N, C-alpha and C positions, 0 to 999 in steps of 0.2 A: 504494499500500500504505501503511495506517495504521499508527501507532505500536502499536496493538493487535494488528495482525496479525503483526508481527515476532516477538514472543516465542512465538507459537503455531507459527510456522514453524520456529523455532529448537528448540522442544521436539520438533516432528515429524521434524526432521532428526536431533535426538539419539536419538529412538526408533528411527529407521530404523537408525542405527548400532550400536546396542544389540541390536537384534532377532536377528542373527547369534550375538551372544555368549550372549544368554538362550536361543536355541535349542540351542546347543552345550552349555550348562550342564544344560538340561533332559535332553538325550540323555545326558550323562555320569552324571547321577542316575539315570536308568532303567536304564542298563548296570549300574551299581554295585547298585542294587536287585535286579536279575534275577541277579547274579553272587553276592551275599550269600544269595538266597533258595535258588540251586542248591547252594551250598557248605554251608550249614547245615541244608538239609532243609525250610524254611518250616513250615507249621502240620502238615503230616503227619509230619514229622521230629520235631517237639516231642511229638506224640501218641505215637508210637513209643518216645520217650525216657521219657515219664512214666507210660503206662499200666501196664506190667509193675510198677513199683514202687508205683503207686497200688493196684493189684489185691493185691499182696502186704500192704500195710499195712492195707487194708480187711478182708480175710479174717482176718489175724492180730488184729485189733481184736475181730472179732466171736467167734472160737473159740479163740484162742491155740494153733493148731496149725501148728507151724513147716512140717511136711512138707506139708500141703495147701496153704499159702500159697505156698511156694517152688515147688511143682510147677505151680501156677496161674499164677504169674508168668512161669515157664519156657515154659509151653505157650502163653501169649498171646503172648510174644516171637516164638516159632516160627511162630504163625498170621500175625503181622503180616509177617514176612520172607517167609513162602510167598506171601502176597499179593502181594507186589511182584515175586516171581520169576514167578508166574502172569501178571502183567501186564506183565513184562519192564521194570520200573521199574528206576531206580537203587536197590541194595540195600545200600549202605554204612551208611546210617543205621540200617536194621533190623537188619543183622549186628552192627553194634557194640552195639546193645541186646541181642541174643541172647547175644553173648559176655559182655557186662557182668552180664546176670541169671545166666548159667550159673557165671560165677565166684562170684558172690554166693551161689546157691544151695549149690554145692560147698563153700564156705567155712563157711556156716552149718550145714550137714549135718555137716561134720567136727568143728565145736567144740560143736554142740548149742545154740549161743547164737544166738538169732533176730536180734539186733542185728548180728551178723556177716555178715548178708546185705547190708547197706549198706556194710561196711568197705572193699571191694575199690573200689567206685565214689568212695568218699571218698579213698582213696589215690591213686587215678587222677586226680581233680581236684586234688590238692595236686600231683601230678607235673606235670600239665598246667600249672598256675600258674607253676610253677618254670621249666618249659620256654619259657613266654611271656617270661619276664623274663630269663633267661639268654641265650636267643637274641638278646633285643633289645640286651642288653649287649655280646654278641660281634658285632653289626653284621649279623646275618641274622635279623631278627624273624619270628617263627614264622608270624604271620598273612600276612605276605608269601610265604612258603614255601607256604602253603594256598592263597591266592587267586591267586597269580602264573598258575598253569596255567588258572584259570577265566577270568582276564581276557585269557588268550592272550600274557602278557608274560613268562611263566616268571621267569627271575633278572634281566631287563633293568633292572628298578628299582634293582637294588644299585649299578651303575656308570653308567647312562645316564639316570636319572631320580631325581635326589637329592630333589626334592619329594615324589615318590611314596614313597620309601624313608622320608623323615620321617614321613608319614602312616601308613605301615605300624607304624613304630616306636611311634607314639601309640597306635595300636589295639591294639598288643601289650602295652604297659604297661597299658592299660585292662582288657583281659581278664585279665592276670596279676593285678593288685591286686584285681579283683573276685571272682575265683575264690580268692585268699588271703582276703579277707574272709568269703567263704561258709565256707571250711575252719575260719576262726577261731570260726566259730558252730557248726559241726557237731562237731569234734572233741571238744571239752569235752562236748557233748551225748552223745556216744558213751559217755563214762565216767560221766556224771551221770544222765542221763534214761533212762526205760525205752524198750523197744522201740517202743512205740506212739507215745509222744510224739516220739521220734527220728524215726520214719518219716514222721509227718505234718509236721512240720517240713521234713524233707528234701524232700517233696513239695512244700512252699509255697515252697521255695527253688529249685526246678528252673527255672522259667520267668522269673520277674521279672529275676534277675540275668543270664541268657542274653539276654533282650530288651534290656535296658541295654547290655550289651557289643556286640550287634550294631548297635543304634542308634548307639552312639558310633563304632563302625567305619565306619558308613555316613556319619556326619558327616565324619569325617577324610578319607575317601576321596572324598566329593563335592566337597571343596574342594581336593583334590590334583590335579596335572596329570594329563591323560589317559594311560592305559597305552600302552606301545609294543607294538604287535601284532608280536611275532617271527615268528608264523606266516606272516602277510602278508608280512613281509620275506623270509623265506625263499622263499615262493613267487615274489615279484618277483625275487629273485636267480637262482632257478632257470629262471625265464621269460627273464631277461636273459642266462643262458648258453646256453640252448637258441637264442635269437635270434642270439648272437654265433657259435655253432657253424654256424648255417644261413648266416649271412652269409660266414663264412670258406669254408663248402663250396661256396657260391655263386661266391665269388671263385676257388677253385681250379678250379671247373668252367669258369668264363670263361677263366681263364689256359690250362687244357688245351685248350679250343676254339680259342683264338687260336694257340697252339703248333701244333696240328693243322692249322689253316687256313694257317699260315705254312709247314709241312712240305709241305703239299699244292701251295703256289705255286712252291716252289723248283725241282722238276723242270722245270716249265713254262718258267722263266728260263733 
């Protein structure tokens, strides 16, 4: 073996050692991506979130008719939810859109101010931002409560996986601060801007902050320890308990058989 071959062999051995870790990292990232896609609805969820508000502001920009704009937004949100029901898909994102639009429609109709169509959603965003921050300060970051069941780890990250809890805390801080920044832009506009300007700015701020928060969540979780699958643990425990019961039953059966055999031999003696 020449001196030139040795570094090559060393690199090859290092690559062989690193291959399992790289494969595990890739699998962890894939699982994280799938979980985030499921939790936040993916592209379809974003469409269901944006489309009713976009329709409202578009129609209102054209004809300034609050009733037509509000009804159109509510109808399209109901159609989106109905489409999910027909296909038997997850309806949580569509129904959250329906309720959000319905509150906005009722509020705007009651006050007669078209800007109030956006107010319930803005208040919800502010409340959600505070929830992310408060729960993180309390040691139970909201993003962990949301994603724990998706990763099949439930609340195991709180006491058994400190690295993962830290990642959830970082992600929750990211969500909270991003949503607070969004509120800091929208609430002054609610007082100062007209309905059309507020509507278009709100639509423009729907997706980018959301994508930034999801991306940061992915970054934090992709570097975190793997989740503890508590469902698999429960299944293993249940399996072990069944095996233990079967073993004890077999032992009792063997003991009973031995006792019967001993009882049968005694009269012969």
